[in-house]
PLY file of the C-alpha trace (Angstrom):
ply
format ascii 1.0
element vertex 148
property float x
property float y
property float z
element edge 147
property int vertex1
property int vertex2
end_header
-59.62 -39.56 -38.67
-61.57 -39.28 -41.94
-63.17 -35.57 -42.72
-66.43 -34.94 -40.82
-68.12 -31.22 -42.12
-69.89 -31.35 -39.00
-66.16 -30.98 -37.07
-65.53 -27.47 -37.55
-62.71 -26.11 -35.30
-65.30 -24.18 -32.80
-62.95 -23.71 -29.75
-59.43 -23.58 -28.56
-59.77 -26.88 -26.51
-60.61 -28.39 -29.13
-58.64 -31.14 -31.16
-59.84 -30.07 -34.58
-59.01 -26.46 -33.82
-55.45 -27.24 -33.08
-55.32 -29.76 -36.34
-56.72 -26.36 -38.31
-53.97 -24.09 -36.76
-51.18 -26.35 -37.50
-52.28 -26.39 -40.97
-52.61 -22.67 -41.31
-49.09 -22.48 -40.05
-47.79 -24.75 -42.82
-50.09 -23.33 -45.49
-49.85 -19.25 -47.56
-53.22 -18.17 -47.11
-54.59 -15.01 -49.16
-56.85 -14.48 -46.62
-59.09 -16.59 -44.41
-62.71 -15.77 -44.58
-65.96 -16.22 -42.43
-68.65 -18.95 -43.51
-70.44 -19.06 -40.45
-70.09 -21.06 -37.36
-72.44 -24.26 -37.70
-73.34 -23.24 -41.35
-76.58 -20.92 -40.22
-78.35 -19.93 -43.10
-78.25 -15.96 -42.85
-81.99 -15.52 -44.45
-83.82 -17.56 -41.68
-81.85 -15.56 -38.77
-82.83 -12.15 -37.26
-79.81 -9.29 -37.09
-79.35 -10.21 -33.54
-78.63 -13.58 -34.06
-76.31 -12.82 -37.48
-74.01 -10.37 -35.39
-73.51 -12.53 -32.69
-72.39 -15.49 -35.13
-70.30 -12.85 -37.16
-68.90 -11.39 -33.99
-67.64 -15.00 -32.55
-66.50 -16.32 -35.96
-64.62 -13.28 -36.73
-62.45 -13.49 -33.27
-62.29 -17.06 -33.68
-60.37 -16.29 -36.95
-58.66 -13.35 -35.96
-57.15 -15.44 -32.56
-56.27 -18.31 -35.65
-53.99 -15.67 -37.20
-52.40 -14.71 -34.58
-53.98 -10.96 -34.53
-54.72 -10.62 -37.73
-58.47 -10.29 -38.87
-60.32 -12.03 -41.56
-60.55 -10.02 -45.06
-63.53 -11.80 -46.76
-66.66 -14.02 -46.36
-68.56 -16.54 -47.90
-72.22 -16.42 -46.83
-73.15 -20.19 -45.54
-75.50 -21.83 -48.17
-74.37 -19.04 -50.56
-77.48 -16.84 -49.05
-76.53 -13.16 -47.83
-79.19 -11.94 -45.70
-80.24 -8.12 -46.67
-78.28 -7.31 -43.61
-75.32 -9.09 -44.74
-73.16 -6.52 -46.55
-73.71 -4.03 -43.42
-72.67 -6.60 -41.23
-69.20 -7.76 -43.48
-68.80 -3.85 -43.44
-68.61 -3.12 -39.88
-66.57 -5.66 -39.24
-63.82 -4.18 -41.92
-64.23 -6.82 -44.60
-63.00 -6.20 -48.07
-64.29 -9.04 -49.92
-67.78 -11.20 -50.17
-67.76 -14.19 -52.51
-71.72 -15.31 -51.66
-73.40 -14.07 -55.08
-73.36 -14.28 -58.71
-74.48 -11.19 -60.54
-71.82 -11.70 -62.95
-70.11 -14.82 -63.54
-66.41 -13.84 -64.64
-65.73 -10.34 -63.01
-65.72 -8.83 -59.81
-68.11 -5.74 -58.75
-69.34 -3.58 -55.97
-71.38 -4.89 -53.70
-74.45 -2.62 -52.85
-76.48 -2.13 -49.65
-80.30 -1.73 -49.24
-81.65 -3.23 -52.47
-85.16 -3.29 -52.89
-87.34 -6.17 -54.12
-90.72 -7.79 -53.72
-90.42 -11.31 -52.53
-92.26 -14.13 -54.43
-95.18 -15.19 -52.70
-97.03 -17.94 -54.42
-100.52 -17.23 -52.97
-100.45 -14.16 -54.83
-100.39 -13.86 -58.64
-97.39 -13.17 -60.46
-97.82 -9.39 -60.98
-97.49 -8.79 -57.49
-93.98 -9.42 -57.39
-92.65 -9.67 -60.93
-91.07 -5.70 -60.27
-87.58 -4.31 -61.11
-85.22 -4.74 -58.35
-84.29 -1.04 -56.65
-80.62 -1.02 -56.72
-79.79 0.47 -53.21
-76.26 2.59 -52.66
-72.59 1.34 -53.79
-70.52 0.01 -51.46
-66.35 -0.53 -50.79
-66.80 -4.33 -50.48
-65.96 -6.26 -53.58
-68.13 -8.92 -54.66
-66.15 -12.02 -55.95
-68.53 -13.51 -57.79
-69.34 -17.60 -57.33
-68.61 -18.95 -60.59
-69.80 -22.86 -61.96
-67.17 -22.46 -64.17
-64.16 -23.67 -61.53
0 1
1 2
2 3
3 4
4 5
5 6
6 7
7 8
8 9
9 10
10 11
11 12
12 13
13 14
14 15
15 16
16 17
17 18
18 19
19 20
20 21
21 22
22 23
23 24
24 25
25 26
26 27
27 28
28 29
29 30
30 31
31 32
32 33
33 34
34 35
35 36
36 37
37 38
38 39
39 40
40 41
41 42
42 43
43 44
44 45
45 46
46 47
47 48
48 49
49 50
50 51
51 52
52 53
53 54
54 55
55 56
56 57
57 58
58 59
59 60
60 61
61 62
62 63
63 64
64 65
65 66
66 67
67 68
68 69
69 70
70 71
71 72
72 73
73 74
74 75
75 76
76 77
77 78
78 79
79 80
80 81
81 82
82 83
83 84
84 85
85 86
86 87
87 88
88 89
89 90
90 91
91 92
92 93
93 94
94 95
95 96
96 97
97 98
98 99
99 100
100 101
101 102
102 103
103 104
104 105
105 106
106 107
107 108
108 109
109 110
110 111
111 112
112 113
113 114
114 115
115 116
116 117
117 118
118 119
119 120
120 121
121 122
122 123
123 124
124 125
125 126
126 127
127 128
128 129
129 130
130 131
131 132
132 133
133 134
134 135
135 136
136 137
137 138
138 139
139 140
140 141
141 142
142 143
143 144
144 145
145 146
146 147
């Protein structure tokens, strides 16, 4: 059967679920990570929607791994929401791989960063303000790198 990225292993009854389960059993993983359910864009969802998807996917992967919880996450579209880090911490994740603030070094992710979104209806002076860094967390960011 050819690979179809729309066919993610979503439910126990799904043939793809069983195939991926066999693959995981025969492969060494450093730690399976979360990546959404249907590749949803976190920045386009409410916190309630993000939480529901995180909860469903967390438990699916935990079940896949025989009770072993996922360790990290790559946000779909490489776009994490403002609430993303807080959700990852709530579920006990240890790493994220959704940002590229550094090209080649890991760093601790912050929560509560504040910035003014670009609004093309306004003059650039409106949004051209420095980012206000939030609180440092214990969540390790493994930056996305184009060098790979």
